[in-house]
N, C-alpha and C positions, 0 to 999 in steps of 0.2 A: 567481449574480445574473442572468446572461444567460438561463439557463433559465427563471427566474421571470418575467423580462420577456416572454419568448416566450409563456409560458402566459397571463399577464395579457392580452397583446395578442390572443391567440386568443379568450379568453373575452369580451372586450369586442367583438370582431368578430362573434362568434356572437350576442350580445345585439342588436347593431345590425341585423345581417342578418335576424334573426328578427322584429324589431319593425317595421322600416320598411315592409315590404310590407303590413302589416295596420293601419297607422295610421288613426285615425278622420279623417273628412274635415271635420268641423265640431264646434262646441261643442254636443254633443247631450244633455248632462245639465244638470240644474239647478245643481249645484255648479260645473261648469266655466264656465257663464255668469257666476256670481258671481265666480269668480276672474278672468275676462276683464274684468269691470267694475272689479274692484279694481286691475288693471294700468293701466287707463285713468284711474281716479279713485278712489284708495283711501279708503274710508269704511265701516267695519264697521257704523255706525249705520244705513246704508241697504242693508246686506247686499252690500257691494262690497269684499271678500266678506263672507259671513255670519260672525257671531261664532263662535269667539273671535278671528278676524281673520287668522291665518296670516301674520304680518308678515315672517318670514324667507323663507318660500316666495314670497310676493308680491314681496318685494324682489329676489330672484333673477330672477323673471320680468320685473320692470321693467328689470333690466340687459339681459336678452336682447331685450327689446322695442326697445331702442335700435338693434338690428341687424336683427331679424326683422320688426318692425313689424306683426306679426299675432298677436293673443293666442292663437289656437289653436296656431300654430306655437311660440310661446314655451313654452306649457304642455307640448306634446308633446316638445320638446327636453328640458325638465326631467324628464319621465317616463323618457326613455331614459337620460339622464345618471345619474339616481338608480338606475335599474335596473342600469347598469354598475357603479356604486359598490357596490351591495348584493352583486352577484355576486362582485366582487373581494374584498370584506370577508369573505364567508362562505367563500371559498376559503382565505384566510389563517387564519381561525378554525378551520376543519376541519383544516387542516394542523398548526396548533399543538396540537390535541387528540389527533390520531391519525396524523399524517403526511400526505404529499402525496396519497395515494390518497383519503383521507377528504375532503380539501379539494376535489379535483376532482369527486368524486361529489356533494358538497354543492352546489358551484357549478352543475353540470349539472342536478341535480334542481331547483334553484331556477329556472334558465333555462327549463326545460320545464314548470314548474308552470302549469297552465291559468289559475289566478287571477292569479298574478304576471305571466304573459305578457300577459294582457288589460289589466291596469292599466298595463303599460309601453307600451301603444299608445293610450291615451286621455288626454285633458287634465284629469287630476285629480291629487291630491297624494299618493296612497297609496304609491307607490314610494319617496317621500321618507321615509315612516314606516319602511319596511323598512331603508333605508340608515342612518337615524338609530339605530334599535334595534341594528343590527349593529355600527355604529361604537362605540356605548357598550359593548356586550358584549365586543367585541374588546379595547378599552382596559381594561375591568374585568379581563378574564382576564390581561392583561399585568401590571396592577398587583398582582393577587393572586399572580402568579408572582414578584414581587419588584421589578418595574420601577416604583418609587415616583416616579420622575421623570415618569411619564405621568399623575399624579394631576390636574394642572391641565388637560392636554388632555382628560381624561375630564370634568372639570367644564365645560369650554368646549363639548364636544360635547352634553352634557345641556342646557346653556343654549340652544344653537342648535336642538336637537331640540324644546325647548319652544316656540321661536319658529316652528317649522314647524307643530306641532300641540300645543297647550298640554296636552292630556291625556297626552302622552308624559312630561311632567315627573312626573306621579303614578306612572306605571309604572316610571320609571327611578330615582326617588329612593331606594327601598330598596337597590338595588345600590350607588348612590353613597354612601349612609350606611354600608354595610358597608365600603366602601373607605376612608372617613374613619376609622372605628374601627380599621382595620388599621394606620393610621399610628402609633397609640399616642402621639399628641402632640396636645393640645388646641390648641396654637398653629397647627400645620399645618392642623388641621381647621377652625379659625376662619377662616384665610386662604381656604380653599376655599369656605366658606359665604359670605364677603363677595364673593369672585369670582363665585360663582353669582348672588348678588343683583344685583351690578353689571351683569353681562352680560344678565340678564333685564330689568333696568330699561332697558337700551339699546334693546331692541325693544318694551318695554311703553309707553314714552313716545310714540312715533309712533302707536301704536294708540289711546291715549287722546286725544291731540291731534286726530287725524283724526276721531274719533268725537264730538267736541264736548264732551269732558270725561268724568270718571269716572262721574258720575251718569247721563249719557246712555248710556254704554257698558254700565253695569250694567242699566239699564232694558231695553235691546234684548236683552241676553244673557238676562235673566229671561224675557222674552217667548218667545224661542226655546226656552229650557229647558222652560217650561210647555207649549208646543205640540208640541214634537218629542221631548223627552227624558223628562220626568217621566211621561207616560202609559205609557211602555214600560219603566220601571225595574222590575227584579225580575220581569219577565214569566215565567210558567211555560214559555213557548215559547223563551226566550232560549237555553237549552242546545241546543235543536234548531237554532236559527239559527246559533249558533257552530259546532256540529258539522258542519252542512251546508257552511258556508263553508270550514272547515278541511279537510274531505274533498275539496272541489273544488280547494283550494289544493295539497293533497298529491298528488291523483291516484293513480297507481300507487305512489307513494312510501309508501303505506300498508303495502305488503309489507315494507318495511324497518322500519317502526314495529312490526309484529307480531314481528319478529325481535329487536327491541331488548332486551326483558326477558331473554331467554335469553342473548344476547350479554353483557349486563351481569353476569348471574349468574356467568359463567365468568371474569370479570375480577378481578384482584387488588383487594382490598377498599379500599385507600387510593386507587387510581386511580378505582375505581368511585364512591367517595364524593366525590371532587373534581369529577368530571363531573356528578354529580347536583346537587351544591351549586351549581355554575356555572349549569346550566340553570334551576334553581329560582329562584335569586336574580335572574338577568337577565330571565327571561320569566315567572316564576311570577305576579307581580302582574297582568300583562296577560291571561294565560290565565284566572286566577281571576275577574277583572272581566268579561271577555267571556263566560264561560260561566255566570255567575250574576247579573250586575247589568244589563248593557246592551251591545248590539251593534246599531248602526244599519243597517249594510249589509255586504256581504262584504268591502269594502275594509278594514274594521277588523280583519279576521282576519290581514291581512298583517303587523301588528305582532308577532304571536306565531308566525307561520308559520315563520320561520327556526329556531325551537327544534325543531319537529317535523321539519323538513328535515334538520337536523343529526343528530337521533336516528336517522333513517332512513339517512343516509349513513354514520354510524359503524357501524351494525349491518351494513349491506351490505359495507362495507370489511372488517369483522371476519370475514367468511365465508371459506371456502377459495377459493383462486384459481380453481378450475374452476367455482365457483358465483358468486363476486362479480361477475365481468365480464359473463356472460350476464344475470344479474339486473339489474345497473345499466343495461345496454343495453335490456333489456325495459321497465324503468321509464320510461326516456326516450322510448322508442318509443310506449308506451301513452299517456303524457302528451301527446305531440305529436298523436296521433290524437284524443284527447279535445278538445284545443283547436282543431285544424284542421278536423275532420270532424263534430263534433257542433254543435248549435245550439239556440236557444230552441224550445220546443214550441209548435206552432200550436194554435189553439183547437179544431180538429177532430181533433187528433192522437190516435192510439190506440197502446197497447202491449199486445201479445198479445190484441188484440181488445177491450180495455177503454179507455174514454174517459179521457183524462188531465186533463180540464177541472178536476176538483176540486183537483188539486195543481199545475196548470199554472203559475199565478202564483207560487206558492212556489218551484217548481223553477227557473223562469226567473230570478226576482229574486235568489235566493241562490246560483245557480250558472250556469245555461246561458246567461244573457245575456252572461256574460263568456267568450266564445269568439270565434273568427274570424267566424262568421256573425252573432253578436250585435253585434260591432263594425261589421260591414258594414251594419247597419241605418242607421248614420249617413250612408251614401251615399244611402240612400233619403230620409232626412230632408232632406238637402241638396237633392236633386232636387225634392222637393215644395215646399220653401220658395222655391227659384229659380223654379220654374214659377209659383207663386202671384204672386211679385213681378213677373214678366214679363207675366202675362195679366190681372191685376186692378189696379184703381186704389183707393188707400186712401180716396178721397172717397166711394165708393159700395159698399165691401165691408167686411163684418164677418167677423172670424176667430174661430172657436169651437174651443176646445181642451178636453180632458178632465182632470179632477183624478185623479191616481193613474195607475199603469201597467198596470192590468189589462185592457188592450185589445190587439187585434191590431196596430194601428198607433198609436203614441204619440209626441206631441211635447210636451215639458214646456212649461207656460205661460211659464216664464222664458226658455226657448229661443225660443219664438214671439215674445215681446215683444222679445227682443234683435235677432233678424234681421228682424222685421217692425215696426220701431219706428214707422213712419208709419201703420200700420193700427190701427184699434180692435180690441182682443182681449178676449174674455170667456172665463171658465172655467166649465165645466159640473161641478157637484158632485153628490154622491149625494142630498142633501136636495132637496125640492121648491123650485123657484125659477122666476121668470118674468123674461124679458128683453124689453124693448120696443126695437125697432129705432130707432137714432138717425135724425134727419132725413137724407134723401138716400141712405140705404142700401137697395139693392135686390138685393144679392147676399150670400150667406153661404157662406164656405168652411169646411167641417167637417173639422178635422184630427183626426178620431176615427173609430172604426168606424161604419159606416153601416147595419148590419143592423137596429138598433132605431130608426132614424129614420123618423118618420111625418109625412106631409105632409097638410095640410088647406088648403082655400081654394086660393090660387094658387101655393103653394109647389111647385116642380118640382125633383125630384132629378135630377142629371145624372151622367154617368160619372165615374170617378175621374180625378184630375188627372194621375196617372202610372200606369203599369202596376202592378197589385197592389191589394190590398184597402185600404180605409181612407179616404183623403182624397177628398172630393167637394165639389161646390158646388151651391147651389140658387139659381135665379132667383126673386126674392121680390117680388111686386107687391101682396100683400095676404093676409089670413088668418093662419094660424099653423102652426108646425111643432113637433113634440114629439120630444125625445130623452130617453129614460128618464123622470125626474121633472121635467125642465126644459121649459118652453114658451117658444118664441120667437115673438113676435107683433108685427104692425104696428099693432095696436090699442092704446089706452091700457092701461097695466098695471093689471089688476084682481086679479091672483093673488098678489101679494107684491112685495117690494122688488126693484128691478133688481139683477142680479148686479154685484158690485164688480169692477173690474179690479184683480186682486191680483198682477199680474205685473210691475208697473213700480216697485214700492216694496219695502219689506222683505218677505221671504218665508221 
């Protein structure tokens, strides 16, 4: 018992010491601002946060907010706490499957996973997904092993997981159903069904009440589904997106994955079957869904990443002693290098003499943004926004941001609206649009790349706000300026309707 406590303490210490130095400095993603707004005033109908609402996650953040008093700090603490919980859970799970060696390797591989490392240092909810899926898998494994007394804890964990992210309920229900069937008692199964419904109702009622009722909640959810989910369902690129995210999550642990089939082939058939059944039931639904139906961003891959990490750890631990330890150390070393020393590709970046611009946005969004250097961009966002607030007045300054992240410097419209609440903010989109300056505005701050910015009339482009590319401002006393297909003019609008400020309401 004492040895286990020492191991757990060391694992938690490693997680904290590796995350704290690279923590993001501000709420620099769209979702993190939604979560922060939810902490301050919970209302999914206005995307505070966005549907489905994340009630359990926001509830925990609200408790922390009583002490930290800063939404970014609240969410970062949750990211670290759930990271620690996930590492401890995968240690015990690996230990139950193949012994302490497998448990330690699984925990250390997860700690150094570039994707998991990154999400443990930014204010979003994905490490909670990892911890929830691992908690359910661990309890399911114990129940399958004969610990029927853990059936209700399994039910409770699945209900809480659904309150963190409702899609987890879909992924975990098959495993829960198998556990119910294994009781061979319809009375016991019925009790668990009622318990699950009761616990889910406990977090569903606050969501519906805060949203203004079921009809309003469903309306907003349908709007988000139609705009963000439906267009990407069953996309032919979905397997590529999922594979890229999984590879960045695994890093060098792919080496263990390649050894897994051979290692399994040499195992006794009953043991081999039990491991495959366990992995398939607990993570098969999330893997199948993510690789065939929909994956919105790399964070979604963290739900099934523990499955692949466990496979890698089991295979490495199953090698000869003179192979397993150098291989495990090598995996952790390479993973650390990937996270600490790589970073997002610049627009002018080249590899072996070839320009990477055609794949730059894909590589950055699905992998390289989630590195130490990618997270460090939040420091630059903070510097830019602080400089803007200290040098410009909202009475005479318009802030322009870009839609999408395919630029060298990017500030989400939601982030700009949150930190620059007193300033008028407009969003540049891909389609042609015209923006007429409000009365009294004679300066424009462009929180976008400035290479394609053209000035006509009296528009004058000035140096960047802070060192580096991107943010600049223009003094504007007449005429017009053009960025892409958007024209900003001091004359009456003759080219189309004004851009709507879409950063202050549902998004």
